[in-house]
C-alpha positions, 0 to 999 in steps of 0.5 A: 500500500502506498504512502498516500493511501495510508495517509488518506486512511489515517485522515478518514480514521481521524474524521470518524473519531471526530464524528462521535464519541466512541467507536469499536474496533469493529466499527472502525474496521468496517467503515475503512474496510480494513482489518482490526490490526490495521486499525491499531496501526493507524491509531498509533500513527495518530497518537504519534502526531499528537492526537490523544486516542484513548482505548478501553477494553472489555464490553462496550470498549473502543476508541475515543478521541480525548483531550490532550495537553495541546490542541491538535489540528481538526479535520473539517469537511466542506459543510463543517468549515462553512458552518464553523466560519459562519458561527465564528463570525456571528460570535465575533459580535460579542454575543458571548462574553469575551468571545469576540476577539477570540472568534476573530482570531480563530476566523482569521486562521480558518480563512487563511487555510480555507480553499478558495471555493469555500472562502467564497461561499463563506464571504457570500454569506457574510455579505448577505447577512446583518446581525440586529443586536438587541439588549441581551444577557451576556453568558460566560463562554466557559459555562456554555462549554461545561453545559454542551459537554455535559449534554453530549456526554450525558453526565449530570450537572450541579449548579446554584440557581437563582429563582424569580424571588432571588433565592439561590438553590443548589439543583442537579439536572440531567441536561439535554439541549441548550436553546437560545432565543437570540436574547437569552440562553436556556437549558432544557434538563431533567431536574432530579430533585423535582423528578420532572423536566425543567427550563433553566436560564443560563444567566441565573446559574452559578458555580456549574460543575459537570459531575462523573455521574452518567445517566441514561438518556430518557425520552424527552419533549422536543427541546425547542417547543418545550422551552418556547412554551416555558418562556412564553407562558410560565414567567408572566402573570397573564397567559392569553390565548387568541385566535387570529385571522391570518396564516400562522407563518405571517403571525410568526414573522411579527411575534418573536418565538421568545414572546409568543407561540403560534399554532395552526388553527382552521379556516385561515385562522391561527392560535397565538399564546402570549404572556404578559405582566399587564393586560392593557399592554397585551391588548395593545400589542395584539391589536398592533398586529393588524389582524382580526382577533378573538380573545379566547382567554382570559375574559379580563383581556376582552375587558382590557381590549374594550377599554383600549377601543374606547380610548382610541375612539376618544383620541380619534375624536369619535362621539 
């Protein structure tokens, strides 16, 4: 076998190890179409290049690409390179505390070695995209990394959490996924003490630590839908359900996902579920959508809408 063929196979092995946390020797041999012995030799070649490939024996054993004392080169395919470059561009806008300068340095390095055809695609995306930065909450990058690894490795996380009343309590959770609304970050996780699913705001977390307790992933709701239901309903004093005479996709363009939830209905209508602290505020914002609307609940919202109508009529000089 030529040196070029061996090098290509070793690079394919590296790509496989970077794709998921663990592989058995038989799985790698099947993917590479070689023997187990060839897999062992190629693993040794990667180790000689500085890649920390760990091996475990016994049932469930295999190979895992671990962390070393230095960061070896990463192997990215075309789609991963484009996604990474675009993500670094967004991160350079300081959406994560301290990430801007580091993201720009990383983006510069990636752009330098990226093939010209991919560089052109990335720059096309950059040129066609603008970021509207609104008021948000900075999240420590180390916290994001800790939670992301815990989600990936299925290990419990322990942290101190400040509730809406300001009191801090220690929580232990089995994390599933982080969800960002563009303004805030949330973690969907199984709360061990409360024996139920919960949503946690990352800006209220402190002293987050990933434990060594591995858990078996359980069936869970869709993280995006679950977090959206949580952030649009539970934090507010009032929760309104309103039928809107408009296509759901049109209403979704006007109502951000962190503000309200839009569901399909019948006969050209959709259902808007939105929360708020003040019924007058809710009535005004629903009216501003510009569509015919029917309040389902709460009944007090209908009273607030009637009051708003009288005030607007008075402003218009109606008798």
